[in-house]
Backbone as a ProteinNet text record, in pm:
[ID]
protein_1_A
[PRIMARY]
MGKKRVDRGPPSRKDRGRGKGAPARGEEESETNYRRRAFPVTLRMWDFQQCDSKRCTGRKLCRLGYIKSMKPGAHFRGLVLSPAGENIVSPADRSIVEGTGISVIDCSWAKVQELPYKQLRSG
[TERTIARY]
-3714.1	-3585.2	-3477.5	-3358.2	-3247.7	-3217.4	-3115.1	-3072.5	-3151.8	-3175.9	-3244.3	-3143.2	-3188.9	-3101.9	-3082.4	-2961.9	-2928	-2875.8	-2922.6	-2871	-2728.2	-2635.4	-2494	-2440	-2523.1	-2478	-2431.6	-2345	-2299.7	-2218.2	-2209.1	-2133.8	-1986.5	-1923.6	-1781.8	-1699.4	-1573	-1483.5	-1472.4	-1468	-1453	-1579.6	-1696.4	-1822	-1854.6	-1794.2	-1828.2	-1798.8	-1685.4	-1644.8	-1726.2	-1802.9	-1878.4	-2008.7	-2026.7	-2154.1	-2241.7	-2353.6	-2442.9	-2376.9	-2298.9	-2240.8	-2111.7	-2050.9	-1922.8	-1943.2	-1861.6	-1878.9	-1828.9	-1894.4	-1848.4	-1730.2	-1658.1	-1542.7	-1586.7	-1515.2	-1546.2	-1637.9	-1704.4	-1792.3	-1710.8	-1762.2	-1696	-1721	-1623.1	-1629.7	-1665.1	-1739	-1777.4	-1655.4	-1662.1	-1552.7	-1526.6	-1630.8	-1615.8	-1536.7	-1569.8	-1496.5	-1351.4	-1325.9	-1188.6	-1108.1	-1164.6	-1094	-1069.4	-1161.6	-1149.8	-1028.6	-998.9	-888.6	-760.6	-763.8	-645.3	-552.4	-422.6	-323.5	-275.8	-231.5	-184.2	-45.4	20.8	153.2	151.6	250.3	264.7	321.5	256.6	304.2	333.9	456.7	498.4	562.9	572.1	629.6	705.1	830.2	903.9	863.4	806.5	755.9	849.8	914.5	1005.3	935.8	806.9	724.9	787	830.4	891.4	795	675.2	582.4	450.7	365.6	235	147.6	101	25.7	-106.5	-163.8	-290.5	-271	-152.8	-125.6	-40.7	9.8	102.4	28.9	69.6	7.4	31.3	150.9	181.2	91.2	71.6	-15.3	-160.9	-200.2	-337.2	-357.2	-258.8	-267.4	-274.6	-205.4	-213.7	-353.4	-408.2	-542.4	-646.6	-629.4	-724.5	-700.5	-591.6	-564	-490.7	-436	-364.5	-221.7	-163.2	-22.7	-8	93.4	117.8	244	237.3	349.4	444.9	574.5	676.8	760.5	814.6	908.3	1042.7	1127.6	1255.1	1344.6	1337.7	1422.8	1368.2	1247.6	1183.8	1254.6	1255.5	1321.7	1222.7	1268.7	1185.8	1271.4	1222.6	1301.2	1275.5	1175.8	1138.9	1216.5	1160	1217.9	1195	1299.1	1288.8	1302.1	1201.5	1206.5	1255.4	1369.2	1434.1	1466.2	1462	1502.1	1651	1729	1872.2	1905.9	1804.8	1826.2	1912.5	1994.2	2084	2045.2	1968.2	1926.5	1783	1751.1	1617.7	1536.9	1410	1320.8	1288.6	1298.8	1275.8	1184.2	1140	1058.3	1130.1	1261.5	1336.9	1312.3	1264.4	1236.2	1097.6	1024.6	886.1	875.3	963.8	956.4	981	1069.4	1095.5	971.5	912.6	794	677.3	654.3	543.5	566.1	691.6	721.9	727.6	789.9	812.4	755.8	719.7	654.5	746.6	689.1	759	747	855.4	853	904.3	850.4	894.6	943.3	1019.3	1065.3	984.8	906.7	824	898	943.1	1018	993.5	1038.4	1028.1	1144.2	1114.3	1221.4	1323.3	1281.7	1374.1	1473.3	1441.4	1526.9	1584.2	1590.4	1639.9	1783.9	1865.8	2006.7	2025	1926.1	1935.9	1888.3	1838.2	1782.1	1888.1	1855.7	1948.7	1932.4	1991.5	1973.8	2023.7	2115.9	2168.2	2063.9	1962.6	1854.6	1762.2	1758.3	1668.1	1729.7	1663.6	1715.1	1635.7	1702	1634.7	1724	1663.1	1739.6	1738.4
-2686.7	-2745.6	-2645.3	-2673.9	-2584.7	-2492.3	-2410.9	-2319.7	-2190.8	-2134.2	-2005.6	-1894.7	-1785.6	-1670.7	-1597	-1560	-1492.7	-1353.3	-1252.4	-1117.7	-1116.1	-1076.7	-1082.2	-950	-854.4	-728.1	-629.8	-536.4	-432.3	-493.4	-421.3	-473.5	-491.1	-582.8	-607.6	-489.6	-489.2	-380.6	-362.4	-472.9	-461.9	-411.4	-427.4	-381.7	-236.7	-181.4	-46.9	61.4	51.7	157.6	164.2	62.7	59.4	135.1	232.6	302.4	234.9	297.6	238.7	228.3	329.4	331.3	253.1	213.2	143.8	-1.8	-51.8	-190	-288.7	-402.1	-509	-577.1	-657.3	-727.4	-812.8	-801.6	-879.9	-809.9	-702.9	-630.1	-529.3	-495.7	-394.8	-257	-172.3	-38.1	58.5	161.2	257.4	337.5	389.4	468.3	592.8	653.6	772.8	740.7	630.4	591.9	560.6	495.9	462.5	589.7	686.3	811.2	888.9	881.7	955.4	907.6	778	727.3	705.6	728.9	711.5	832.5	807.4	913.7	950.8	1074.2	1115.6	1060.8	994.8	937	787.8	716.3	574.2	557.3	474.4	445.9	296.9	263	123.2	101.4	-27.1	-60.7	-192.9	-192.4	-317.3	-374.9	-492.1	-553	-664.4	-644.7	-745.3	-841.5	-824.6	-913.5	-938.7	-831.6	-842.1	-806.1	-762.1	-719.4	-795.4	-775.4	-840.3	-786.1	-873.8	-829.8	-761.9	-793.6	-731	-589.3	-558.8	-426.4	-338.4	-394.3	-323.7	-219.6	-94.8	13.2	-3.7	-46.3	-66.9	-171	-281	-386.3	-341.6	-259.7	-208	-118.4	-35.4	48.9	-36.2	-150.1	-242.7	-301.9	-346	-405.5	-306	-179.1	-75.6	-25.1	-67.1	-29.6	101.7	159	285.8	267.1	152.5	128.7	-14.4	-39.7	-175.2	-229.9	-354.3	-419	-479.7	-476	-537.8	-632.4	-734.4	-822.9	-751.4	-785.9	-715.5	-711.1	-808.2	-807.4	-726.2	-671.9	-598.3	-465.6	-424.7	-301.3	-184.4	-68.2	52.5	171.5	255.9	367.9	501.1	509.5	637.2	670.6	760.1	805.5	700.3	666.3	563.7	629	606.7	654.9	539.3	559	451.7	495.7	402.6	439	472.2	432.4	461.3	575.4	649.1	757.1	868.2	926.5	1034.3	1168.2	1165.3	1288.3	1322.1	1450.6	1499.2	1515.4	1478.8	1499.6	1648.5	1705.8	1849.2	1874.9	1999.7	2032.9	2004.8	1999.2	1968.7	1825.2	1739.2	1599.4	1580.1	1686.5	1676.8	1607	1639.6	1579	1428.2	1383.7	1240.1	1171.2	1231.5	1173.2	1167.7	1275.1	1276.6	1179	1163.1	1076	928.4	894.7	752.6	708	799.4	762.5	754.3	703.4	691.7	548.4	499.9	368.3	381.4	297.8	296	156.1	148.3	19.9	-9.2	-116.8	-154.8	-261.7	-223	-316.5	-282.6	-370.6	-347.7	-258.1	-158.4	-70.8	-148.4	-256.4	-337.7	-414.1	-428.6	-507.4	-425	-293.9	-206.4	-240.1	-272.6	-302.7	-430.1	-519.1	-647.5	-640.7	-527	-516.9	-540	-620.6	-642.5	-531.6	-415.8	-300.9	-329.2	-423.3	-455.2	-525.1	-585.1	-649	-545.9	-426.7	-322.9	-258.4	-276.7	-225.2	-101.5	11.4	136.3	219.3	318.5	410.4	377.7
1164.1	1185.6	1144.9	1179.8	1147.9	1264	1243.6	1349	1343.5	1460.2	1469.3	1444.3	1386.3	1363.8	1495.4	1522.4	1647	1614	1688.2	1671	1723.6	1639.9	1676.8	1728.9	1753.8	1811.1	1705.1	1745.9	1653.5	1538.8	1425.5	1311.8	1345.9	1276.4	1300.7	1251.1	1285.9	1250.9	1099.4	1024.8	880.4	812.4	875.4	816.7	851	955.2	1001.3	899.4	828.8	737.6	610.6	580	455.4	467.4	383.3	376.8	273.2	240.7	141.3	4.7	-33	-166.5	-180.6	-71.6	-78.8	-118.6	-210.6	-254.5	-150.5	-142.3	-54.6	-121.5	-46.7	-100.4	-219.6	-331.1	-448.8	-548	-508.9	-599.8	-679.7	-796.8	-878.7	-819	-833.3	-778.5	-891.2	-859.4	-962.7	-1008.2	-1129.9	-1185.7	-1101	-1047.1	-963.2	-837.4	-770.9	-649.9	-681.5	-795.3	-832	-854.6	-927.9	-953.8	-825.9	-731.6	-606.5	-526.4	-529.2	-449.5	-529.5	-660.4	-744	-727.3	-731.3	-720.5	-860.5	-878.3	-1010.9	-1044.9	-950.9	-975.7	-941.2	-993.7	-964.2	-823.8	-742.4	-607.2	-597.6	-558.4	-545.8	-409.8	-371.6	-241.3	-252	-208.2	-193.3	-58.9	-59.2	64.2	109	223.9	278	373.7	394.8	477.3	615.4	679.1	811	923.2	889.7	994.4	984.7	1082.4	1088.3	975	886.8	769	804.1	919.3	958	1011.6	1061	1118.3	1027.3	919.1	830.7	746	756.5	681	531.3	494.3	352.9	289.5	356.8	303	299.5	395.5	393.5	271.3	240.8	122	-5.1	-5.5	-119.7	-130.9	-18	-19.5	-69.1	-33.9	-73.8	-215.9	-276.3	-414.4	-432.9	-327	-338.2	-389.1	-362.7	-391.7	-442.3	-524.7	-574.4	-509.5	-468.1	-401.7	-504.4	-472.3	-557.4	-472.5	-535.2	-466.3	-458.8	-361.9	-345.3	-469.1	-557.5	-676.4	-792.7	-778.9	-889	-915.4	-1041.5	-1083.1	-1079.3	-1033.2	-1029.8	-1069.2	-1160.7	-1212.3	-1142.2	-1058.8	-998.1	-871.9	-793.8	-668	-560.1	-484.5	-380.4	-243.5	-158.2	-19.7	66.3	130.3	204.3	346.7	443.4	579.8	588.7	489.1	488.7	392.8	348.2	251.9	308	221.3	263.1	201	92.8	25.3	62.1	53.6	87.3	-41.4	-35.8	-149.8	-156.2	-276.4	-292.2	-411.9	-428.2	-545.6	-678.3	-677.1	-799	-846.2	-757.5	-791.6	-852.6	-868.1	-916.7	-1052.3	-1145	-1278.6	-1272.8	-1185.9	-1169.3	-1113.8	-1011.2	-947.5	-1045.6	-1119.8	-1215.6	-1330.2	-1371.4	-1484.4	-1449.9	-1338.9	-1307.3	-1173.5	-1085	-959.7	-839.6	-730.2	-601.9	-552.5	-493.2	-430.5	-287.5	-200.1	-60.7	-25.2	80.9	132.4	257.8	254.5	369.2	448.1	567.4	651.3	798	883.4	1026.6	1070.7	1153.4	1202.6	1284.3	1346.5	1426.2	1338.3	1208.7	1119.5	1004.2	1019.3	912.8	876	973.3	946.9	865.1	868	798	653	608.8	473.7	366.4	266.6	155.1	50	75.1	-13.6	-155.3	-170.2	-303.2	-389.5	-326.4	-402.7	-466.1	-410.9	-460.1	-583.5	-694.9	-821.2	-859.8	-859.5	-895.4	-985.8	-1048	-1131.3	-1276.5
[MASK]
+++++++++++++++++++++++++++++++++++++++++++++++++++++++++++++++++++++++++++++++++++++++++++++++++++++++++++++++++++++++++++

């Protein structure tokens, strides 16, 4: 009795990237794997949730643990990369980046003009 097992064909998209050593969702990751993908600086992202969460590169980086998401009202003291930025990042900014990190603004390019830049607290 019961249902017969059916061969479902090739692995799904989410299963393809996992090798033997890669942890499945919910499993603990080895210290070596964590160090391999960790960055030497703090990476943060203000997420305005204006794009499709399944296609959003910023949210994917959050899911993978490369970057931490912040709400728009959160305070950040490091270097901010903004679509409305007027200054260029240079080697002179290295000490700021190493000390306090980098933050980006994750938004839809179609809605850049609508961003509440006053909500972003930095510096």
